[in-house]
C-alpha positions in Angstrom: 90.6 18.4 -110.7 91.2 14.1 -110.4 92.7 13.6 -107.7 95.6 11.9 -107.3 97.1 9.4 -104.4 100.4 10.3 -103.1 102.3 7.9 -102.9 105.0 7.9 -99.8 108.6 4.6 -98.8 109.9 4.2 -95.7 113.1 2.6 -95.6 111.3 0.7 -91.7 113.9 -0.8 -89.4 114.4 -1.9 -85.8 117.6 -3.9 -84.3 118.8 -5.2 -88.4 115.8 -6.4 -89.6 114.8 -3.8 -92.1 111.9 -3.8 -94.7 110.9 -0.7 -97.7 106.8 -0.1 -96.9 104.9 2.1 -99.2 101.8 4.0 -98.5 99.4 5.3 -101.1 97.0 8.2 -99.8 98.1 7.4 -96.0 97.6 4.2 -95.7 100.4 1.4 -96.7 100.1 -0.8 -99.9 102.9 -2.9 -100.3 105.9 -4.4 -97.8 109.0 -5.3 -99.2 111.4 -8.1 -97.5 115.3 -6.6 -97.9 116.5 -9.3 -95.0 116.3 -12.8 -93.7 112.8 -13.7 -93.5 113.3 -15.7 -90.0 114.3 -12.2 -88.4 112.0 -10.3 -90.5 107.5 -11.1 -88.9 108.1 -9.7 -85.8 109.0 -6.3 -87.3 105.8 -7.0 -89.6 103.5 -7.4 -86.8 104.6 -4.0 -85.7 104.8 -1.7 -89.4 101.3 0.1 -88.5 98.7 0.3 -91.8 98.3 4.2 -91.4 101.7 6.2 -92.1 101.1 8.4 -90.0 101.6 6.0 -87.2 104.6 5.8 -88.4 105.7 9.1 -88.4 104.9 9.2 -84.7 106.6 5.8 -83.9 109.4 5.8 -81.0 109.8 2.1 -81.7 110.8 1.9 -85.6 113.3 4.1 -87.0 112.7 5.4 -90.7 113.8 6.6 -93.4 111.5 8.7 -96.1 112.7 7.6 -99.6 112.3 9.4 -102.7 109.6 8.9 -104.3 107.6 10.2 -107.3 109.6 10.5 -110.9 110.1 14.2 -112.5 107.1 14.0 -114.5 105.1 12.7 -111.6 106.6 15.7 -109.1 105.8 18.5 -111.3 102.3 16.9 -112.4 101.6 17.3 -108.2 103.3 20.4 -108.2 101.7 21.9 -110.8 97.6 20.8 -109.7 97.9 21.6 -105.8 99.5 25.3 -107.2 97.0 25.7 -109.1 94.0 24.1 -106.6 95.1 26.9 -104.6 96.2 30.3 -106.9 92.9 29.5 -109.4 95.0 28.9 -112.0 98.1 26.9 -114.1 102.0 27.3 -113.0 104.1 27.3 -116.4 107.4 25.6 -115.9 110.4 26.3 -116.8 112.8 24.3 -118.4 115.9 24.6 -115.3 112.5 24.1 -112.6 111.6 20.7 -114.6 115.7 19.8 -113.7 115.2 21.4 -110.3 112.6 18.5 -109.4 115.7 16.3 -109.3 116.8 17.1 -106.3 114.3 17.8 -102.9 111.6 15.4 -102.4 108.1 16.6 -103.6 104.5 15.6 -101.5 101.9 17.8 -101.2 102.0 17.9 -97.8 105.2 19.9 -97.9 104.1 21.6 -100.7 100.8 23.1 -99.0 102.6 24.3 -96.5 105.0 25.5 -98.5 101.9 28.0 -100.4 100.7 29.4 -97.2 104.3 30.1 -95.8 104.7 34.0 -95.1 108.6 34.2 -95.1 110.6 36.2 -97.3 112.0 33.3 -99.5 108.9 32.5 -100.0 107.6 34.6 -101.0 107.4 34.1 -104.7 105.7 30.8 -104.9 107.8 28.9 -107.8 109.2 25.4 -107.8 113.0 27.4 -108.1 112.2 29.0 -104.8 110.4 25.4 -103.4 114.1 23.9 -104.2 116.6 26.4 -103.4 114.6 26.5 -99.3 113.5 23.2 -99.1 115.1 22.5 -95.8 113.4 25.9 -94.3 110.5 24.3 -96.0 110.7 21.0 -93.9 111.8 22.6 -90.8 108.1 24.6 -91.0 106.3 21.1 -91.9 108.3 19.7 -88.6 107.4 22.1 -86.4 111.5 22.9 -86.0 111.8 26.5 -87.6 113.8 29.5 -85.9 110.7 32.3 -86.3 111.9 35.4 -88.1 112.1 38.8 -86.3 108.8 39.3 -86.3 107.3 41.6 -89.8 110.7 41.7 -91.0 111.5 41.1 -94.2 114.9 40.1 -95.6 115.7 43.7 -97.4 114.8 45.3 -93.5 117.6 43.5 -92.4 120.5 44.2 -94.7 119.3 47.8 -95.0 116.6 48.2 -98.5 118.9 48.7 -101.3 116.4 51.9 -102.2 118.4 53.7 -98.9 121.6 53.1 -99.8 121.3 54.7 -103.4 120.0 57.2 -102.2 123.4 57.7 -100.1 125.8 56.8 -102.5 123.8 59.5 -105.0 124.0 62.0 -102.7 128.4 60.9 -101.1 130.0 60.2 -104.5 127.5 63.4 -105.5 126.3 60.4 -108.3 
């Protein structure tokens, strides 16, 4: 397996100044200055070299920017899937278009592969993109726990029981 470095971009701002920073493999690689140069000097000195330090900073506001082309997102998914499950992932044409709608990063995809929630039972790109907000909540630690041991069908009632009741009542 190749070891690709994950690229993350953030818009970092403090007061009226902002810059776009790029981290590769978790380390600062590039800074794009977007405002007047004289005001940015103080901000540049505060940008952490490690991405993990940026994410926990209370002093700077940061917003993650989308990174990666459609092909890069699919390649990352396929590589992580193959590493996790030991066989290649076959991407459908519909899924190839779905990758445009959400962010694909190693941490979130890995967390998705570990989830046992009802919406994450099928480890597909379609499930990942449809349930991205719930998956992201798990990554951030803000997800609400589902009732212990209950699947979606148990909460709504098992469909086979419903079919049997229907047949018994209407003689079908």
